[in-house]
C-alpha angles and dihedrals in degrees: 000000000000109000128241092249089053090058090057094041088056090050090048092049090050094053094044091055093055100044105031097084120092094230122032098213101037123096116250118248115272113279094025131089119321117269120275114242119197125186125182140148090253141010123198125186110219100198096176090054096040087236145121118216122205116191137181122037094351112198116181119182138180118171108311093344124099133181119190126185142145090247138010128187121192114199120200130199116261119242089259093050091050091049091054093056119101111265091246091059112081111179137125101184117100103174144329125219123190121183139181119047094346114198126181121191132182132154097335095321121112130187125184141176144139092266140011125201125186122189113197099196093052092033088225129147123195129191110197131194123017090004118187133173120186140169122181103330095328114110137182120187136180141130093265133023115191120188122191101202100198096040099052087231132129133179128201115196134188124235126252098254117108112268097016113139140172110255132197127183118191126180111200119216124306136094114332090218090055089054091052091050091052091046091051093047096247 
């Protein structure tokens, strides 16, 4: 069985791969991570906001990792913000926001929600609204999933509606087909 922390570490890895590069559309230097490839129906540069907006069937890929959403906005640090960083810190990404049927996939792990936010300075990723993370038959659900990348910590929270709860379903060892039979009531 893959453990609960492994599910979140996979989700964390997935998000880091997408947002760690200094420029979303540029290839990574040779020997580093594979290039990031983004396709969408439209791309708009928002100079005043230091952002790039991708809309319509957004499909962002890097290696085995994929993020799909209706819309994705990548926010970059302003020149002043970059100048205020310590010299040892070279980054240009501020945050990434994906909305509308967000789905993240990587190596058999899937995460989904209504919205995903990633904050580079805090190294924090948040899935909001109908959030689910599953791998194999293991599933964790809640309104919000928050992952603190550098702390190895994650929090799943329920929504505010009466009766909403955080849910986790774990299937210990055994034959995967047996798990599917039990899940389907056979």
